[in-house]
C-alpha positions as a Markdown table, in Angstrom:
| # | Residue | x | y | z |
|---|---|---|---|---|
| 1 | Met | 24.6 | 86.7 | 226.9 |
| 2 | Gln | 22.8 | 89.7 | 225.5 |
| 3 | Leu | 24.3 | 93.1 | 225.5 |
| 4 | Glu | 22.0 | 95.9 | 226.6 |
| 5 | Leu | 22.5 | 98.3 | 223.7 |
| 6 | Thr | 21.6 | 102.0 | 223.8 |
| 7 | Ala | 19.4 | 103.5 | 221.1 |
| 8 | Glu | 22.6 | 105.0 | 219.4 |
| 9 | Gln | 24.3 | 101.6 | 219.5 |
| 10 | Leu | 21.2 | 99.9 | 218.0 |
| 11 | Arg | 21.3 | 102.5 | 215.1 |
| 12 | Phe | 25.0 | 101.7 | 214.6 |
| 13 | Gln | 24.3 | 98.0 | 214.6 |
| 14 | Glu | 21.6 | 98.5 | 211.8 |
| 15 | Glu | 24.0 | 100.7 | 209.9 |
| 16 | Val | 26.7 | 98.1 | 209.9 |
| 17 | Arg | 24.2 | 95.4 | 209.0 |
| 18 | Ala | 22.8 | 97.3 | 206.1 |
| 19 | Phe | 26.3 | 98.1 | 204.8 |
| 20 | Val | 27.3 | 94.5 | 204.8 |
| 21 | Asn | 24.1 | 93.5 | 203.1 |
| 22 | Asp | 24.5 | 96.2 | 200.4 |
| 23 | Lys | 28.3 | 96.2 | 199.7 |
| 24 | Leu | 29.4 | 92.6 | 200.3 |
| 25 | Pro | 29.4 | 90.9 | 196.8 |
| 26 | Arg | 27.0 | 87.9 | 196.8 |
| 27 | Ser | 29.7 | 85.6 | 195.4 |
| 28 | Thr | 32.0 | 86.5 | 198.2 |
| 29 | Arg | 29.4 | 85.8 | 200.8 |
| 30 | Gln | 28.5 | 82.5 | 199.2 |
| 31 | Lys | 32.2 | 81.3 | 199.3 |
| 32 | Val | 32.5 | 82.3 | 202.9 |
| 33 | Asp | 29.2 | 80.5 | 203.8 |
| 34 | Ala | 30.5 | 77.4 | 202.1 |
| 35 | Gly | 33.9 | 77.5 | 203.7 |
| 36 | Leu | 35.7 | 78.1 | 200.4 |
| 37 | Ala | 39.0 | 80.0 | 200.0 |
| 38 | Leu | 38.8 | 83.5 | 198.6 |
| 39 | Thr | 41.2 | 84.8 | 196.0 |
| 40 | Lys | 43.5 | 87.6 | 196.9 |
| 41 | Glu | 41.5 | 90.0 | 194.6 |
| 42 | Glu | 38.2 | 89.1 | 196.4 |
| 43 | Gln | 39.8 | 89.7 | 199.8 |
| 44 | Val | 41.5 | 92.9 | 198.9 |
| 45 | Asp | 38.3 | 94.3 | 197.0 |
| 46 | Trp | 36.3 | 93.8 | 200.3 |
| 47 | Gln | 39.0 | 95.4 | 202.5 |
| 48 | Lys | 39.1 | 98.4 | 200.1 |
| 49 | Thr | 35.4 | 98.7 | 200.4 |
| 50 | Leu | 35.7 | 98.9 | 204.1 |
| 51 | His | 38.5 | 101.4 | 203.8 |
| 52 | Glu | 36.3 | 103.7 | 201.6 |
| 53 | Arg | 33.8 | 103.7 | 204.4 |
| 54 | Gly | 36.5 | 104.5 | 207.0 |
| 55 | Trp | 35.9 | 101.1 | 208.7 |
| 56 | Met | 39.1 | 99.2 | 207.8 |
| 57 | Ala | 40.9 | 99.6 | 211.2 |
| 58 | Pro | 38.5 | 100.0 | 214.2 |
| 59 | Gly | 41.2 | 99.3 | 216.6 |
| 60 | Trp | 43.6 | 102.0 | 215.4 |
| 61 | Pro | 43.9 | 105.4 | 217.0 |
| 62 | Val | 42.1 | 108.1 | 215.2 |
| 63 | Glu | 45.2 | 110.0 | 214.3 |
| 64 | Tyr | 46.3 | 107.0 | 212.1 |
| 65 | Gly | 43.0 | 106.5 | 210.5 |
| 66 | Gly | 41.0 | 104.5 | 213.2 |
| 67 | Thr | 37.3 | 105.0 | 213.9 |
| 68 | Gly | 37.4 | 106.2 | 217.5 |
| 69 | Trp | 34.7 | 103.6 | 218.4 |
| 70 | Gly | 34.3 | 102.4 | 221.9 |
| 71 | Pro | 34.6 | 98.7 | 222.9 |
| 72 | Val | 30.9 | 98.0 | 222.4 |
| 73 | Glu | 30.9 | 99.5 | 218.9 |
| 74 | Arg | 34.0 | 97.5 | 217.9 |
| 75 | His | 32.3 | 94.4 | 219.2 |
| 76 | Ile | 29.1 | 95.2 | 217.3 |
| 77 | Phe | 31.1 | 95.8 | 214.2 |
| 78 | Asp | 33.0 | 92.5 | 214.3 |
| 79 | Glu | 29.9 | 90.5 | 215.1 |
| 80 | Glu | 27.8 | 92.1 | 212.2 |
| 81 | Leu | 30.6 | 91.4 | 209.7 |
| 82 | Ala | 30.8 | 87.8 | 210.8 |
| 83 | Met | 27.1 | 87.2 | 211.0 |
| 84 | Gly | 26.7 | 88.9 | 207.6 |
| 85 | Gly | 29.1 | 86.4 | 205.9 |
| 86 | Ala | 31.8 | 88.9 | 205.4 |
| 87 | Pro | 35.4 | 87.6 | 205.2 |
| 88 | Arg | 37.7 | 88.1 | 208.1 |
| 89 | Ile | 40.1 | 91.0 | 207.5 |
| 90 | Ile | 43.5 | 89.6 | 206.9 |
| 91 | Pro | 45.2 | 90.4 | 210.2 |
| 92 | Phe | 49.0 | 90.4 | 209.4 |
| 93 | Gly | 49.0 | 94.0 | 208.3 |
| 94 | Val | 46.2 | 95.9 | 210.1 |
| 95 | Ser | 46.1 | 93.9 | 213.4 |
| 96 | Met | 49.6 | 92.7 | 213.8 |
| 97 | Val | 52.4 | 94.7 | 212.3 |
| 98 | Ala | 50.6 | 98.0 | 212.4 |
| 99 | Pro | 50.3 | 98.1 | 216.2 |
| 100 | Val | 54.1 | 97.4 | 216.4 |
| 101 | Leu | 54.8 | 100.2 | 214.1 |
| 102 | Met | 52.7 | 102.6 | 215.9 |
| 103 | Ala | 54.4 | 101.7 | 219.3 |
| 104 | Phe | 58.0 | 101.2 | 218.2 |
| 105 | Gly | 58.4 | 102.3 | 214.5 |
| 106 | Ser | 60.2 | 105.3 | 213.3 |
| 107 | Asp | 58.3 | 108.3 | 212.0 |
| 108 | Glu | 59.4 | 107.4 | 208.4 |
| 109 | Gln | 58.1 | 103.8 | 208.8 |
| 110 | Lys | 54.8 | 105.0 | 210.2 |
| 111 | Ser | 54.3 | 107.6 | 207.4 |
| 112 | Tyr | 55.0 | 105.1 | 204.7 |
| 113 | Phe | 53.6 | 101.8 | 205.8 |
| 114 | Leu | 50.5 | 102.6 | 207.9 |
| 115 | Pro | 48.5 | 104.4 | 205.0 |
| 116 | Arg | 49.4 | 101.5 | 202.6 |
| 117 | Ile | 48.2 | 99.0 | 205.2 |
| 118 | Leu | 45.0 | 100.9 | 205.8 |
| 119 | Ala | 44.3 | 101.0 | 202.0 |
| 120 | Ser | 45.3 | 97.3 | 201.5 |
| 121 | Asp | 47.9 | 98.4 | 199.0 |
| 122 | Asp | 50.4 | 96.0 | 200.6 |
| 123 | Trp | 49.8 | 92.4 | 201.6 |
| 124 | Trp | 51.8 | 91.3 | 204.7 |
| 125 | Cys | 52.9 | 87.9 | 206.0 |
| 126 | Gln | 54.6 | 86.8 | 209.3 |
| 127 | Gly | 58.1 | 85.4 | 209.4 |
| 128 | Tyr | 58.2 | 83.8 | 212.9 |
| 129 | Ser | 58.2 | 80.0 | 212.8 |
| 130 | Glu | 61.2 | 78.1 | 211.3 |
| 131 | Pro | 61.8 | 74.5 | 210.3 |
| 132 | Gly | 63.6 | 74.0 | 213.6 |
| 133 | Ser | 61.7 | 76.4 | 215.9 |
| 134 | Gly | 58.0 | 76.6 | 216.2 |
| 135 | Ser | 56.5 | 77.0 | 219.7 |
| 136 | Asp | 60.0 | 77.5 | 220.9 |
| 137 | Leu | 60.2 | 80.7 | 218.9 |
| 138 | Ala | 63.3 | 82.0 | 220.9 |
| 139 | Ser | 65.3 | 79.3 | 219.2 |
| 140 | Leu | 65.1 | 80.8 | 215.8 |
| 141 | Ser | 68.3 | 80.7 | 213.7 |
| 142 | Thr | 67.6 | 82.8 | 210.6 |
| 143 | Arg | 70.7 | 85.1 | 210.7 |
| 144 | Ala | 71.0 | 88.7 | 209.7 |
| 145 | Val | 74.6 | 90.0 | 209.5 |
| 146 | Ser | 75.2 | 93.8 | 209.2 |
| 147 | Asp | 77.1 | 94.9 | 206.1 |
| 148 | Gly | 77.4 | 98.7 | 205.9 |
| 149 | Asp | 73.8 | 100.1 | 205.8 |
| 150 | Glu | 72.3 | 96.7 | 205.2 |
| 151 | Tyr | 71.6 | 93.4 | 206.8 |
| 152 | Val | 72.4 | 90.2 | 204.8 |
| 153 | Ile | 69.9 | 87.5 | 205.7 |
| 154 | Asn | 70.2 | 83.7 | 205.4 |
| 155 | Gly | 67.8 | 81.1 | 206.7 |
| 156 | Ala | 64.2 | 79.9 | 206.3 |
| 157 | Lys | 60.7 | 80.6 | 207.7 |
| 158 | Thr | 57.9 | 78.0 | 207.6 |
| 159 | Trp | 54.2 | 77.7 | 207.9 |
| 160 | Thr | 54.1 | 81.2 | 206.5 |
| 161 | Thr | 50.4 | 81.9 | 205.8 |
| 162 | Leu | 49.6 | 83.5 | 202.4 |
| 163 | Ala | 53.2 | 84.3 | 201.7 |
| 164 | Gln | 52.5 | 83.5 | 198.0 |
| 165 | His | 50.5 | 86.8 | 198.0 |
| 166 | Ala | 52.6 | 88.9 | 200.2 |
| 167 | Asp | 54.4 | 92.1 | 199.3 |
| 168 | Trp | 56.1 | 92.5 | 202.7 |
| 169 | Met | 57.1 | 90.3 | 205.6 |
| 170 | Phe | 57.6 | 91.2 | 209.2 |
| 171 | Cys | 60.3 | 88.9 | 210.3 |
| 172 | Leu | 62.3 | 87.9 | 213.4 |
| 173 | Val | 66.0 | 87.4 | 212.7 |
| 174 | Arg | 69.1 | 86.7 | 214.9 |
| 175 | Thr | 71.5 | 89.6 | 214.9 |
| 176 | Gly | 73.4 | 88.8 | 218.1 |
| 177 | Gln | 74.9 | 85.8 | 220.0 |
| 178 | Gly | 75.2 | 84.9 | 223.6 |
| 179 | Gly | 73.0 | 85.4 | 226.6 |
| 180 | Lys | 69.5 | 84.1 | 226.8 |
| 181 | Pro | 67.8 | 82.8 | 223.6 |
| 182 | Gln | 65.4 | 85.8 | 223.6 |
| 183 | Glu | 68.4 | 88.1 | 223.4 |
| 184 | Gly | 69.9 | 89.0 | 220.0 |
| 185 | Ile | 66.8 | 88.9 | 218.0 |
| 186 | Ser | 65.7 | 91.9 | 215.8 |
| 187 | Phe | 62.5 | 92.7 | 214.0 |
| 188 | Leu | 62.8 | 93.5 | 210.3 |
| 189 | Leu | 60.5 | 94.6 | 207.5 |
| 190 | Ile | 61.4 | 92.8 | 204.3 |
| 191 | Asp | 60.2 | 93.5 | 200.8 |
| 192 | Met | 59.2 | 90.1 | 199.4 |
| 193 | Lys | 60.4 | 91.1 | 195.9 |
| 194 | Thr | 64.0 | 91.4 | 197.2 |
| 195 | Pro | 66.5 | 89.1 | 195.3 |
| 196 | Gly | 67.3 | 85.9 | 197.2 |
| 197 | Ile | 63.8 | 85.2 | 198.5 |
| 198 | Ser | 62.0 | 82.2 | 197.3 |
| 199 | Val | 58.5 | 80.9 | 198.4 |
| 200 | Arg | 57.8 | 77.2 | 198.3 |
| 201 | Pro | 54.2 | 76.0 | 198.8 |
| 202 | Ile | 53.1 | 73.5 | 201.5 |
| 203 | Thr | 50.1 | 71.6 | 200.2 |
| 204 | Thr | 47.8 | 70.8 | 203.0 |
| 205 | Met | 45.9 | 67.4 | 203.2 |
| 206 | Asp | 42.9 | 69.0 | 201.7 |
| 207 | Gly | 44.8 | 70.0 | 198.5 |
| 208 | Gly | 44.8 | 73.7 | 199.6 |
| 209 | His | 47.8 | 76.2 | 199.4 |
| 210 | Glu | 47.5 | 78.3 | 202.4 |
| 211 | Val | 51.0 | 78.0 | 204.0 |
| 212 | Asn | 54.5 | 78.1 | 202.7 |
| 213 | Thr | 58.2 | 77.8 | 203.4 |
| 214 | Val | 60.1 | 81.0 | 202.7 |
| 215 | Phe | 63.9 | 80.8 | 202.0 |
| 216 | Phe | 66.5 | 83.6 | 202.3 |
| 217 | Glu | 69.8 | 83.4 | 200.5 |
| 218 | Asp | 72.0 | 86.4 | 200.9 |
| 219 | Val | 69.0 | 88.7 | 201.1 |
| 220 | Arg | 69.9 | 92.3 | 201.6 |
| 221 | Val | 67.6 | 94.5 | 203.8 |
| 222 | Pro | 68.2 | 98.1 | 204.6 |
| 223 | Ile | 69.0 | 98.8 | 208.3 |
| 224 | Thr | 66.3 | 101.5 | 208.1 |
| 225 | His | 63.8 | 98.6 | 207.8 |
| 226 | Arg | 64.6 | 97.4 | 211.3 |
| 227 | Val | 61.9 | 98.3 | 213.8 |
| 228 | Gly | 63.2 | 99.7 | 217.0 |
| 229 | Glu | 66.5 | 98.8 | 218.4 |
| 230 | Glu | 68.8 | 96.0 | 217.3 |
| 231 | Asn | 68.6 | 92.9 | 219.4 |
| 232 | Lys | 65.4 | 94.1 | 221.1 |
| 233 | Gly | 63.0 | 92.3 | 218.7 |
| 234 | Trp | 61.8 | 89.8 | 221.3 |
| 235 | Thr | 60.0 | 92.7 | 223.1 |
| 236 | Tyr | 58.3 | 93.8 | 219.9 |
| 237 | Ala | 57.4 | 90.1 | 219.1 |
| 238 | Lys | 55.6 | 89.6 | 222.4 |
| 239 | Phe | 53.8 | 92.9 | 221.9 |
| 240 | Leu | 52.6 | 91.7 | 218.5 |
| 241 | Leu | 51.6 | 88.2 | 219.8 |
| 242 | Gly | 49.4 | 89.8 | 222.4 |
| 243 | His | 47.4 | 91.5 | 219.6 |
| 244 | Glu | 47.4 | 88.3 | 217.6 |
| 245 | Arg | 46.0 | 86.2 | 220.4 |
| 246 | Thr | 43.3 | 88.6 | 221.1 |
| 247 | Asn | 42.2 | 88.5 | 217.4 |
| 248 | Ile | 42.3 | 84.7 | 217.3 |
| 249 | Ala | 39.4 | 84.6 | 219.8 |
| 250 | Ala | 37.0 | 85.4 | 216.9 |
| 251 | Val | 33.8 | 85.5 | 218.9 |
| 252 | Gly | 31.6 | 86.7 | 216.1 |
| 253 | Arg | 32.9 | 84.0 | 213.7 |
| 254 | Ser | 32.1 | 81.4 | 216.4 |
| 255 | Lys | 28.7 | 82.7 | 216.9 |
| 256 | Trp | 28.1 | 82.5 | 213.2 |
| 257 | Gln | 29.3 | 79.0 | 213.1 |
| 258 | Leu | 27.1 | 78.0 | 216.0 |
| 259 | Gly | 24.0 | 79.3 | 214.0 |
| 260 | Arg | 25.2 | 77.4 | 211.0 |
| 261 | Leu | 25.5 | 74.3 | 213.2 |
| 262 | Arg | 22.0 | 74.7 | 214.6 |
| 263 | Asp | 20.6 | 75.0 | 211.0 |
| 264 | Ile | 22.4 | 71.8 | 209.9 |
| 265 | Ala | 21.3 | 70.0 | 213.0 |
| 266 | Ala | 17.7 | 70.9 | 212.3 |
| 267 | Ala | 18.0 | 69.5 | 208.8 |
| 268 | Glu | 19.8 | 66.3 | 209.8 |
| 269 | Cys | 18.2 | 63.4 | 211.6 |
| 270 | Asp | 19.5 | 61.1 | 214.4 |
| 271 | Asp | 19.3 | 57.3 | 214.2 |
| 272 | Asp | 15.6 | 57.4 | 215.3 |
| 273 | Gly | 14.7 | 59.7 | 212.5 |
| 274 | His | 14.2 | 62.8 | 214.7 |
| 275 | Pro | 15.8 | 66.1 | 213.9 |
| 276 | Leu | 19.3 | 66.0 | 215.4 |
| 277 | Val | 18.8 | 69.4 | 217.1 |
| 278 | Asp | 16.1 | 67.7 | 219.3 |
| 279 | Asn | 18.5 | 64.8 | 220.3 |
| 280 | Pro | 19.2 | 65.2 | 224.0 |
| 281 | Asp | 22.8 | 64.4 | 223.7 |
| 282 | Phe | 23.5 | 66.6 | 220.7 |
| 283 | Ala | 21.5 | 69.5 | 222.3 |
| 284 | Arg | 23.7 | 69.1 | 225.5 |
| 285 | His | 26.7 | 69.7 | 223.2 |
| 286 | Leu | 25.1 | 72.8 | 221.7 |
| 287 | Ala | 24.2 | 74.2 | 225.1 |
| 288 | Ser | 27.7 | 73.7 | 226.3 |
| 289 | Val | 29.4 | 75.4 | 223.4 |
| 290 | Gln | 26.9 | 78.3 | 223.6 |
| 291 | Thr | 27.8 | 78.8 | 227.3 |
| 292 | Asp | 31.5 | 78.9 | 226.4 |
| 293 | Ile | 30.9 | 81.4 | 223.7 |
| 294 | Asp | 29.0 | 83.7 | 226.0 |
| 295 | Ala | 31.8 | 83.5 | 228.6 |
| 296 | Leu | 34.4 | 84.2 | 225.9 |
| 297 | Glu | 32.4 | 87.2 | 224.7 |
| 298 | Ala | 32.3 | 88.7 | 228.1 |
| 299 | Thr | 36.0 | 88.3 | 228.5 |
| 300 | Val | 36.7 | 89.8 | 225.1 |
| 301 | Leu | 34.6 | 92.9 | 226.0 |
| 302 | Arg | 36.5 | 93.3 | 229.2 |
| 303 | Leu | 39.9 | 93.2 | 227.3 |
| 304 | Val | 38.7 | 95.5 | 224.6 |
| 305 | Ser | 37.6 | 98.0 | 227.1 |
| 306 | Arg | 41.0 | 97.9 | 228.7 |
| 307 | Glu | 42.7 | 98.5 | 225.3 |
| 308 | Ser | 40.4 | 101.4 | 224.7 |
| 309 | Ala | 41.6 | 102.9 | 228.0 |
| 310 | Gly | 45.2 | 102.7 | 226.6 |
| 311 | His | 46.3 | 99.4 | 228.1 |
| 312 | Gly | 48.0 | 96.9 | 225.8 |
| 313 | Pro | 46.9 | 93.2 | 225.8 |
| 314 | Gly | 48.3 | 91.4 | 228.8 |
| 315 | Pro | 48.3 | 87.7 | 229.8 |
| 316 | Glu | 44.5 | 87.8 | 229.5 |
| 317 | Ala | 45.1 | 87.5 | 225.8 |
| 318 | Ser | 46.4 | 83.9 | 226.4 |
| 319 | Ile | 43.0 | 83.0 | 228.0 |
| 320 | Leu | 41.2 | 84.3 | 224.9 |
| 321 | Lys | 43.6 | 82.4 | 222.6 |
| 322 | Ile | 43.1 | 79.0 | 224.5 |
| 323 | Lys | 39.2 | 79.3 | 224.8 |
| 324 | Gly | 38.7 | 80.8 | 221.4 |
| 325 | Thr | 40.6 | 78.1 | 219.6 |
| 326 | Glu | 39.0 | 75.3 | 221.7 |
| 327 | Ile | 35.6 | 76.6 | 220.8 |
| 328 | Gln | 36.5 | 76.7 | 217.1 |
| 329 | Gln | 37.7 | 73.2 | 217.2 |
| 330 | Arg | 34.6 | 71.9 | 219.1 |
| 331 | Leu | 32.3 | 73.6 | 216.5 |
| 332 | Ser | 34.1 | 72.0 | 213.6 |
| 333 | Glu | 33.9 | 68.7 | 215.4 |
| 334 | Leu | 30.1 | 69.1 | 215.9 |
| 335 | Leu | 29.6 | 70.1 | 212.3 |
| 336 | Tyr | 31.4 | 67.0 | 211.2 |
| 337 | Lys | 29.4 | 64.8 | 213.6 |
| 338 | Ala | 26.1 | 66.4 | 212.5 |
| 339 | Val | 26.6 | 65.4 | 208.9 |
| 340 | Gly | 28.0 | 62.0 | 209.4 |
| 341 | Asn | 29.3 | 60.0 | 206.5 |
| 342 | Tyr | 28.6 | 62.8 | 204.0 |
| 343 | Ala | 31.4 | 64.8 | 205.5 |
| 344 | His | 34.0 | 62.0 | 204.8 |
| 345 | Pro | 36.0 | 62.8 | 201.7 |
| 346 | Leu | 36.7 | 59.1 | 200.9 |
| 347 | Phe | 33.1 | 58.3 | 201.2 |
| 348 | Asn | 32.1 | 60.9 | 198.7 |
| 349 | Glu | 35.0 | 60.0 | 196.4 |
| 350 | Ala | 33.7 | 56.4 | 196.4 |
| 351 | His | 30.1 | 57.3 | 195.8 |
| 352 | Gly | 30.2 | 60.4 | 193.7 |
| 353 | Asp | 31.1 | 64.0 | 194.4 |
| 354 | Thr | 27.4 | 65.1 | 194.4 |
| 355 | Leu | 26.3 | 62.7 | 197.2 |
| 356 | Gly | 24.9 | 64.4 | 200.2 |
| 357 | Pro | 23.9 | 68.0 | 201.0 |
| 358 | Asp | 26.1 | 70.9 | 199.6 |
| 359 | Tyr | 26.9 | 72.1 | 203.0 |
| 360 | Ala | 28.7 | 68.8 | 203.7 |
| 361 | Ala | 31.3 | 69.3 | 201.0 |
| 362 | Thr | 33.8 | 71.4 | 202.9 |
| 363 | Leu | 33.2 | 70.2 | 206.5 |
| 364 | Ala | 36.2 | 67.7 | 206.5 |
| 365 | Ala | 38.5 | 70.3 | 205.2 |
| 366 | Gly | 37.3 | 72.7 | 207.9 |
| 367 | Tyr | 37.7 | 70.1 | 210.6 |
| 368 | Phe | 41.3 | 69.3 | 209.7 |
| 369 | Asn | 42.3 | 72.9 | 209.1 |
| 370 | Asn | 41.1 | 73.8 | 212.6 |
| 371 | Arg | 43.5 | 71.5 | 214.1 |
| 372 | Lys | 46.1 | 74.2 | 213.7 |
| 373 | Thr | 44.3 | 76.9 | 215.7 |
| 374 | Ser | 45.5 | 75.6 | 219.0 |
| 375 | Ile | 49.2 | 75.7 | 217.7 |
| 376 | Tyr | 49.6 | 79.0 | 215.8 |
| 377 | Gly | 50.0 | 82.2 | 217.7 |
| 378 | Gly | 51.8 | 80.3 | 220.4 |
| 379 | Ser | 50.5 | 76.8 | 221.2 |
| 380 | Asn | 47.9 | 76.5 | 223.8 |
| 381 | Glu | 50.4 | 74.6 | 226.1 |
| 382 | Ile | 52.7 | 77.7 | 226.0 |
| 383 | Gln | 49.7 | 79.9 | 226.8 |
| 384 | Lys | 49.0 | 77.9 | 229.9 |
| 385 | Asn | 52.6 | 78.4 | 231.0 |
| 386 | Ile | 52.2 | 82.2 | 230.5 |
| 387 | Ile | 49.0 | 82.2 | 232.6 |
| 388 | Ala | 50.7 | 80.2 | 235.3 |
| 389 | Lys | 53.6 | 82.6 | 235.5 |
| 390 | Ala | 51.9 | 86.0 | 234.9 |
| 391 | Val | 48.5 | 85.5 | 236.5 |
| 392 | Leu | 48.7 | 82.6 | 239.0 |
| 393 | Arg | 52.4 | 83.5 | 239.9 |
| 394 | Leu | 53.4 | 79.8 | 239.8 |
């Protein structure tokens, strides 16, 4: 699918492309291209560069520091950043908790937290999943008991992405009992430096440290750090998850990965010695994933247009989440398949770390890491239930 851009939109596209080319550090681009993890400093430096240009939060209203762009400009911006090798903006602050604060937060919370999120002065993490409640989020048991003007929190959160870097956590806690599981949940903002909080790393199978378990032992949080009403947190959590699922689609990133896949397929050969990109079976896979990306892009544009008109993300966000993550997994599978044995970690360990092309080194880690995309943000099975109830009325 090709967007028919106006002359003004084409100028904007060139402006963003030139900005990324001029301002993105070469070392950062190289790490993104190779699929390597960035340090917190590298990520924050890039986000502060975007903030200085006024481009940190394209989806925010202008009164809070947003750009005022239309849906096409926002789409162009996301795509040019992805195609230029820029790191994805960490979503927990700017794309997840910030919309909740704008919609449900107090004036004091907005005036304090939103400017700091915009400037990347605070790093946020998400406290939703627990050791005993993942996709069944409403079964969470981390407890917050009111004590004067504070809550006292005990419990644990797990699979907490980048909590080792976080200054703040937005967290779901149980403040009431009885009724439906969704009732009695509150939405708190927790300073990660508060006594009683400990962060334990979860080392993934590639040796990385991306996720953590966070423990709370008699952690005291001011009641003023509760967003909205007590026991109404489920409403705010669903609002946040709608924004998260929209962002998970990551069309620009998938288009970049498809281009990378085509380049690798042109460099690799099939069993007959012909370029893999010319192999009929592999070419069929490429065409299929290209078609799915085009369809996903059109759906994203429709949803972004609705949001620009003042409508929050609805059940359509579940469609984006399902298809976006399926595409990401298919791309990682095809990248792995294109390189063959060179992508197998044990094969390289047995024959030497330098064996094979450089681009093969991180493909196994990327493949396994992408298994999670159909689980986080609400598993794809849960998203299908949402679509069945809200769209198909089943």
